[in-house]
MIDOSE-1310 file (N, C-alpha, C; in nm, 2 decimals, decimal comma, always signed):
residues 184
miwl	+10,00/+17,74/+15,61/+10,08/+17,80/+15,56/+10,22/+17,84/+15,60; +10,22/+17,83/+15,74/+10,36/+17,83/+15,81/+10,48/+17,76/+15,74; +10,41/+17,59/+15,71/+10,51/+17,49/+15,67/+10,61/+17,58/+15,54; +10,50/+17,63/+15,46/+10,57/+17,68/+15,34/+10,65/+17,80/+15,34
aaiq	+10,61/+17,94/+15,44/+10,71/+18,01/+15,50/+10,87/+17,95/+15,54; +10,83/+17,86/+15,60/+10,94/+17,77/+15,68/+11,05/+17,73/+15,57; +10,99/+17,65/+15,49/+11,05/+17,61/+15,38/+11,16/+17,71/+15,29; +11,05/+17,82/+15,25/+11,11/+17,94/+15,22/+11,21/+18,00/+15,27
dffn	+11,19/+18,02/+15,40/+11,30/+18,06/+15,47/+11,44/+17,98/+15,49; +11,40/+17,82/+15,49/+11,52/+17,76/+15,49/+11,62/+17,77/+15,34; +11,56/+17,79/+15,23/+11,62/+17,80/+15,10/+11,67/+17,94/+15,10; +11,62/+18,02/+15,16/+11,68/+18,16/+15,15/+11,80/+18,16/+15,24
tler	+11,81/+18,11/+15,34/+11,92/+18,08/+15,42/+12,02/+18,00/+15,36; +12,01/+17,93/+15,29/+12,12/+17,86/+15,24/+12,22/+17,91/+15,16; +12,34/+17,89/+15,16/+12,44/+17,94/+15,06/+12,38/+17,92/+14,91; +12,46/+17,94/+14,82/+12,43/+17,92/+14,70/+12,48/+17,79/+14,64
rtfy	+12,60/+17,76/+14,69/+12,67/+17,62/+14,65/+12,60/+17,50/+14,74; +12,53/+17,54/+14,82/+12,46/+17,42/+14,92/+12,33/+17,42/+14,86; +12,27/+17,52/+14,81/+12,13/+17,51/+14,73/+12,16/+17,43/+14,60; +12,27/+17,46/+14,54/+12,31/+17,38/+14,41/+12,30/+17,27/+14,43
lysa	+12,38/+17,21/+14,53/+12,43/+17,07/+14,56/+12,26/+16,99/+14,63; +12,21/+17,04/+14,68/+12,08/+17,01/+14,72/+12,00/+17,00/+14,60; +12,00/+17,09/+14,50/+11,90/+17,08/+14,36/+11,92/+16,99/+14,30; +12,07/+16,94/+14,29/+12,14/+16,84/+14,22/+12,10/+16,71/+14,24
isva	+12,09/+16,71/+14,38/+12,06/+16,57/+14,46/+11,91/+16,54/+14,42; +11,84/+16,66/+14,44/+11,71/+16,63/+14,43/+11,66/+16,61/+14,28; +11,74/+16,65/+14,19/+11,70/+16,63/+14,06/+11,75/+16,49/+14,02; +11,88/+16,46/+14,08/+11,91/+16,31/+14,05/+11,82/+16,20/+14,12
altl	+11,75/+16,22/+14,23/+11,69/+16,13/+14,29/+11,56/+16,15/+14,20; +11,52/+16,25/+14,16/+11,39/+16,25/+14,09/+11,40/+16,14/+13,95; +11,53/+16,18/+13,90/+11,55/+16,14/+13,76/+11,56/+15,96/+13,80; +11,61/+15,94/+13,89/+11,61/+15,80/+13,94/+11,51/+15,73/+13,91
iill	+11,40/+15,79/+14,02/+11,31/+15,74/+14,04/+11,21/+15,75/+13,92; +11,24/+15,83/+13,83/+11,14/+15,83/+13,72/+11,20/+15,70/+13,62; +11,33/+15,70/+13,63/+11,42/+15,60/+13,54/+11,38/+15,44/+13,60; +11,36/+15,43/+13,71/+11,32/+15,32/+13,77/+11,19/+15,29/+13,73
tfwy	+11,11/+15,39/+13,75/+10,96/+15,36/+13,68/+10,95/+15,32/+13,57; +11,01/+15,37/+13,48/+11,02/+15,32/+13,34/+11,08/+15,19/+13,29; +11,19/+15,19/+13,40/+11,24/+15,04/+13,39/+11,15/+14,90/+13,42; +11,08/+14,92/+13,51/+11,01/+14,84/+13,59/+10,86/+14,81/+13,49
yisa	+10,81/+14,94/+13,42/+10,69/+14,95/+13,33/+10,77/+14,87/+13,20; +10,88/+14,88/+13,14/+10,89/+14,81/+13,02/+10,91/+14,67/+13,06; +11,03/+14,63/+13,20/+11,01/+14,49/+13,20/+10,90/+14,45/+13,22; +10,79/+14,49/+13,28/+10,66/+14,42/+13,31/+10,60/+14,42/+13,19
knai	+10,58/+14,49/+13,10/+10,55/+14,50/+12,96/+10,60/+14,41/+12,87; +10,73/+14,37/+12,85/+10,79/+14,29/+12,82/+10,75/+14,16/+12,86; +10,75/+14,14/+13,00/+10,70/+14,00/+13,05/+10,55/+13,96/+12,99; +10,47/+14,06/+12,99/+10,34/+14,01/+12,94/+10,36/+13,98/+12,82
ndei	+10,44/+14,06/+12,71/+10,43/+14,04/+12,60/+10,48/+13,90/+12,55; +10,58/+13,86/+12,64/+10,64/+13,71/+12,67/+10,54/+13,63/+12,65; +10,45/+13,67/+12,77/+10,34/+13,55/+12,80/+10,27/+13,54/+12,73; +10,22/+13,66/+12,63/+10,11/+13,66/+12,52/+10,14/+13,59/+12,40
dtln	+10,28/+13,61/+12,38/+10,35/+13,51/+12,27/+10,35/+13,36/+12,28; +10,39/+13,35/+12,40/+10,37/+13,20/+12,44/+10,23/+13,15/+12,47; +10,15/+13,20/+12,48/+10,00/+13,18/+12,48/+9,91/+13,15/+12,35; +9,99/+13,25/+12,27/+9,95/+13,26/+12,13/+9,99/+13,13/+12,07
sqre	+10,12/+13,08/+12,08/+10,19/+12,97/+12,03/+10,13/+12,84/+12,07; +10,11/+12,85/+12,20/+10,02/+12,73/+12,27/+9,88/+12,71/+12,20; +9,80/+12,81/+12,18/+9,70/+12,82/+12,12/+9,69/+12,79/+11,99; +9,80/+12,84/+11,93/+9,80/+12,78/+11,76/+9,81/+12,65/+11,73
tiqd	+9,92/+12,59/+11,84/+9,95/+12,43/+11,86/+9,84/+12,37/+11,89; +9,74/+12,40/+11,99/+9,64/+12,33/+12,06/+9,52/+12,34/+11,90; +9,52/+12,44/+11,82/+9,43/+12,45/+11,73/+9,45/+12,35/+11,64; +9,60/+12,35/+11,61/+9,65/+12,22/+11,49/+9,61/+12,11/+11,54
iltr	+9,62/+12,07/+11,68/+9,60/+11,95/+11,72/+9,45/+11,91/+11,72; +9,37/+11,99/+11,72/+9,26/+11,98/+11,71/+9,17/+11,96/+11,58; +9,25/+12,04/+11,48/+9,24/+12,04/+11,33/+9,25/+11,87/+11,29; +9,39/+11,85/+11,33/+9,45/+11,72/+11,28/+9,34/+11,62/+11,36
gqvv	+9,31/+11,63/+11,45/+9,20/+11,52/+11,52/+9,11/+11,49/+11,46; +9,03/+11,62/+11,41/+8,89/+11,62/+11,34/+8,94/+11,56/+11,21; +9,06/+11,61/+11,12/+9,09/+11,53/+11,02/+9,10/+11,36/+11,02; +9,17/+11,32/+11,14/+9,17/+11,20/+11,18/+9,04/+11,12/+11,17
qeqr	+8,93/+11,21/+11,26/+8,81/+11,13/+11,29/+8,73/+11,14/+11,14; +8,73/+11,22/+11,06/+8,68/+11,22/+10,95/+8,75/+11,12/+10,87; +8,87/+11,09/+10,85/+8,93/+10,98/+10,78/+8,90/+10,85/+10,88; +8,86/+10,84/+10,95/+8,85/+10,71/+11,03/+8,71/+10,65/+10,99
qrvn	+8,63/+10,78/+10,97/+8,48/+10,74/+10,94/+8,48/+10,69/+10,78; +8,58/+10,76/+10,70/+8,58/+10,73/+10,59/+8,63/+10,57/+10,56; +8,72/+10,53/+10,67/+8,79/+10,40/+10,62/+8,68/+10,31/+10,71; +8,60/+10,35/+10,78/+8,52/+10,26/+10,80/+8,38/+10,25/+10,72
qvla	+8,38/+10,34/+10,65/+8,26/+10,32/+10,53/+8,32/+10,22/+10,41; +8,45/+10,25/+10,40/+8,51/+10,16/+10,30/+8,53/+10,00/+10,34; +8,55/+10,01/+10,46/+8,55/+9,85/+10,53/+8,40/+9,80/+10,53; +8,34/+9,88/+10,56/+8,17/+9,82/+10,57/+8,14/+9,78/+10,46
keed	+8,17/+9,84/+10,31/+8,16/+9,78/+10,19/+8,17/+9,64/+10,16; +8,29/+9,59/+10,20/+8,34/+9,44/+10,18/+8,39/+9,40/+10,30; +8,33/+9,37/+10,40/+8,35/+9,31/+10,52/+8,44/+9,17/+10,51; +8,43/+9,12/+10,43/+8,50/+9,00/+10,41/+8,61/+9,01/+10,30
fkil	+8,65/+9,11/+10,29/+8,78/+9,14/+10,19/+8,90/+9,04/+10,22; +8,95/+8,96/+10,11/+9,07/+8,91/+10,13/+9,18/+8,95/+10,01; +9,29/+8,99/+10,08/+9,38/+9,07/+10,00/+9,45/+8,97/+9,90; +9,47/+8,85/+9,94/+9,56/+8,74/+9,88/+9,43/+8,71/+9,75
dyfs	+9,32/+8,69/+9,77/+9,23/+8,65/+9,63/+9,23/+8,77/+9,55; +9,20/+8,91/+9,63/+9,22/+9,02/+9,52/+9,28/+8,98/+9,44; +9,45/+9,00/+9,49/+9,55/+9,02/+9,45/+9,57/+8,92/+9,33; +9,55/+8,79/+9,35/+9,58/+8,67/+9,25/+9,48/+8,69/+9,16
qlin	+9,36/+8,75/+9,19/+9,26/+8,78/+9,04/+9,33/+8,89/+8,97; +9,36/+9,00/+9,02/+9,41/+9,09/+8,95/+9,53/+9,07/+8,86; +9,64/+9,01/+8,91/+9,76/+8,96/+8,84/+9,70/+8,88/+8,72; +9,61/+8,79/+8,76/+9,53/+8,68/+8,64/+9,48/+8,77/+8,57
qlgi	+9,38/+8,86/+8,57/+9,35/+8,95/+8,47/+9,43/+9,03/+8,39; +9,54/+9,08/+8,49/+9,63/+9,16/+8,38/+9,71/+9,07/+8,29; +9,71/+8,93/+8,33/+9,80/+8,82/+8,26/+9,95/+8,86/+8,29; +9,97/+8,84/+8,43/+10,12/+8,89/+8,46/+10,16/+8,73/+8,55
tekn	+10,06/+8,67/+8,59/+10,07/+8,55/+8,69/+10,19/+8,48/+8,70; +10,23/+8,44/+8,56/+10,38/+8,35/+8,53/+10,50/+8,48/+8,60; +10,48/+8,58/+8,59/+10,60/+8,66/+8,62/+10,59/+8,72/+8,78; +10,48/+8,66/+8,87/+10,49/+8,65/+9,01/+10,56/+8,55/+9,04
tatn	+10,69/+8,58/+9,12/+10,76/+8,48/+9,18/+10,74/+8,45/+9,32; +10,70/+8,50/+9,40/+10,69/+8,49/+9,56/+10,58/+8,60/+9,58; +10,48/+8,53/+9,68/+10,37/+8,62/+9,73/+10,36/+8,59/+9,87; +10,39/+8,67/+9,97/+10,38/+8,67/+10,09/+10,29/+8,75/+10,17
isns	+10,23/+8,66/+10,28/+10,12/+8,78/+10,35/+10,15/+8,74/+10,51; +10,11/+8,88/+10,55/+10,14/+8,85/+10,71/+10,01/+8,96/+10,76; +10,00/+8,93/+10,89/+9,87/+9,00/+10,97/+9,97/+9,08/+11,09; +9,90/+9,19/+11,12/+9,94/+9,26/+11,22/+9,83/+9,34/+11,30
tred	+9,84/+9,31/+11,42/+9,73/+9,40/+11,50/+9,77/+9,53/+11,51; +9,69/+9,64/+11,51/+9,72/+9,79/+11,54/+9,65/+9,83/+11,67; +9,70/+9,92/+11,70/+9,65/+10,00/+11,81/+9,51/+10,04/+11,79; +9,47/+10,07/+11,66/+9,33/+10,17/+11,65/+9,25/+10,08/+11,60
kyke	+9,21/+9,97/+11,67/+9,09/+9,88/+11,65/+9,08/+9,84/+11,49; +9,20/+9,78/+11,40/+9,22/+9,77/+11,31/+9,29/+9,65/+11,30; +9,30/+9,54/+11,21/+9,41/+9,47/+11,19/+9,44/+9,49/+11,04; +9,58/+9,46/+11,03/+9,63/+9,51/+10,89/+9,70/+9,39/+10,85
dilq	+9,63/+9,32/+10,74/+9,71/+9,25/+10,62/+9,79/+9,30/+10,52; +9,91/+9,23/+10,53/+10,05/+9,30/+10,43/+10,06/+9,20/+10,34; +10,07/+9,23/+10,20/+10,12/+9,12/+10,09/+10,22/+9,18/+10,04; +10,32/+9,09/+10,02/+10,46/+9,12/+9,97/+10,46/+9,02/+9,86
aqfi	+10,48/+9,07/+9,73/+10,48/+9,00/+9,60/+10,62/+9,04/+9,57; +10,66/+8,97/+9,45/+10,80/+8,99/+9,37/+10,74/+8,93/+9,23; +10,80/+9,03/+9,13/+10,78/+9,00/+9,00/+10,94/+9,00/+8,92; +10,92/+8,93/+8,81/+11,06/+8,93/+8,73/+10,97/+8,94/+8,59
dmnm	+11,09/+9,01/+8,48/+11,05/+9,05/+8,36/+10,92/+9,11/+8,35; +10,92/+9,22/+8,40/+10,78/+9,33/+8,40/+10,79/+9,42/+8,31; +10,74/+9,45/+8,19/+10,79/+9,58/+8,12/+10,71/+9,68/+8,20; +10,74/+9,78/+8,18/+10,68/+9,92/+8,25/+10,55/+9,94/+8,20
qelt	+10,49/+9,90/+8,11/+10,33/+9,91/+8,11/+10,24/+9,80/+8,17; +10,33/+9,69/+8,22/+10,24/+9,59/+8,31/+10,26/+9,66/+8,45; +10,39/+9,69/+8,49/+10,40/+9,75/+8,59/+10,28/+9,88/+8,65; +10,26/+9,95/+8,53/+10,20/+10,07/+8,56/+10,06/+10,04/+8,53
ellq	+10,02/+9,96/+8,47/+9,89/+9,88/+8,48/+9,84/+9,82/+8,61; +9,92/+9,73/+8,66/+9,94/+9,69/+8,80/+9,88/+9,82/+8,92; +9,98/+9,88/+8,91/+9,97/+10,02/+8,99/+9,87/+10,11/+8,98; +9,82/+10,10/+8,85/+9,68/+10,16/+8,84/+9,58/+10,09/+8,91
eiek	+9,54/+9,97/+8,90/+9,45/+9,90/+8,92/+9,45/+9,89/+9,09; +9,58/+9,86/+9,16/+9,58/+9,86/+9,28/+9,52/+10,02/+9,33; +9,56/+10,14/+9,27/+9,51/+10,21/+9,31/+9,36/+10,28/+9,32; +9,32/+10,19/+9,24/+9,14/+10,19/+9,22/+9,07/+10,15/+9,33
keni	+9,13/+10,06/+9,36/+9,09/+9,98/+9,48/+9,09/+10,06/+9,63; +8,98/+10,08/+9,67/+8,97/+10,20/+9,78/+9,04/+10,13/+9,91; +9,02/+10,01/+9,95/+9,08/+9,96/+10,07/+9,18/+9,91/+10,06; +9,29/+9,93/+9,97/+9,40/+9,86/+9,93/+9,54/+9,98/+9,91
ytkd	+9,61/+9,98/+9,98/+9,71/+10,07/+9,97/+9,87/+10,05/+9,96; +9,95/+10,12/+9,88/+10,09/+10,06/+9,86/+10,17/+10,12/+9,96; +10,25/+10,01/+10,03/+10,30/+10,06/+10,13/+10,48/+10,03/+10,08; +10,52/+9,96/+10,00/+10,65/+9,99/+9,95/+10,65/+9,95/+9,82
lein	+10,74/+10,00/+9,75/+10,77/+9,98/+9,59/+10,91/+9,98/+9,56; +10,99/+9,86/+9,52/+11,12/+9,88/+9,48/+11,13/+9,85/+9,33; +11,16/+9,90/+9,24/+11,18/+9,86/+9,12/+11,34/+9,85/+9,07; +11,38/+9,73/+9,02/+11,52/+9,72/+8,98/+11,56/+9,69/+8,83
ksrk	+11,63/+9,73/+8,77/+11,63/+9,67/+8,60/+11,68/+9,54/+8,61; +11,62/+9,47/+8,53/+11,63/+9,32/+8,55/+11,74/+9,30/+8,49; +11,82/+9,18/+8,52/+11,96/+9,12/+8,49/+11,96/+9,04/+8,39; +11,83/+8,97/+8,36/+11,82/+8,86/+8,29/+11,78/+8,91/+8,15
kpkt	+11,67/+8,98/+8,15/+11,61/+9,00/+7,99/+11,61/+9,17/+8,00; +11,65/+9,23/+7,88/+11,67/+9,37/+7,87/+11,54/+9,43/+7,85; +11,53/+9,57/+7,90/+11,40/+9,65/+7,88/+11,27/+9,55/+7,96; +11,32/+9,52/+8,08/+11,23/+9,49/+8,16/+11,29/+9,51/+8,32
vevn	+11,23/+9,49/+8,40/+11,24/+9,51/+8,54/+11,19/+9,42/+8,64; +11,28/+9,43/+8,76/+11,24/+9,35/+8,89/+11,13/+9,43/+9,00; +11,03/+9,37/+9,02/+10,97/+9,47/+9,10/+10,94/+9,38/+9,26; +10,95/+9,47/+9,34/+10,91/+9,42/+9,49/+10,79/+9,48/+9,54
itig	+10,69/+9,44/+9,53/+10,54/+9,54/+9,59/+10,51/+9,49/+9,71; +10,50/+9,55/+9,82/+10,38/+9,56/+9,93/+10,28/+9,65/+9,94; +10,22/+9,55/+9,97/+10,05/+9,62/+9,96/+9,98/+9,62/+10,08; +9,90/+9,70/+10,14/+9,84/+9,64/+10,28/+9,68/+9,65/+10,27
tllp	+9,61/+9,63/+10,35/+9,45/+9,62/+10,36/+9,44/+9,66/+10,54; +9,30/+9,75/+10,53/+9,30/+9,73/+10,68/+9,17/+9,64/+10,70; +9,16/+9,61/+10,81/+9,03/+9,52/+10,84/+8,97/+9,53/+10,98; +8,85/+9,54/+11,00/+8,82/+9,58/+11,15/+8,83/+9,46/+11,25
efgt	+8,90/+9,49/+11,34/+8,94/+9,39/+11,43/+8,82/+9,36/+11,54; +8,77/+9,20/+11,52/+8,65/+9,17/+11,58/+8,65/+9,15/+11,73; +8,56/+9,16/+11,80/+8,58/+9,14/+11,96/+8,61/+9,27/+12,01; +8,61/+9,37/+11,98/+8,65/+9,51/+12,00/+8,55/+9,59/+11,99
């Protein structure tokens, strides 16, 4: 307790002005230490919150990717099931039969077919057809029949007003189908 008495004697021997100066310096130093502690705490808290936000954003992105991957897998299984039903499907034969059934064979002016290999172990057959002087009923029937077929999809459809015959349209349609690529 000698040191406590020494401190008390030190403060008792100080002049009032020097005591206030030392007190102000001590309060300022203590305030500065407290402010620096708060600043460090808030900075650390903000850095951790930013890191948490980044991790949550990455987690949501990964969750979206996994969900989309699962949907893709389900769609791939569905495509494989559809393709397994008709392994020897020929889009040109189907299309020729369809336009003959609908009675619009004479309106078909051109039909082109092309093949392309995709990266996902499928081959894609693409059929492009042009029709002239079709009425809207014939067009809708054609599109409905194409839509009914599971393994055919419409890639492009262009409809223009006919220049030759009133109340008719000229149609350019591109449809496609997937086929399993053999040898993979």
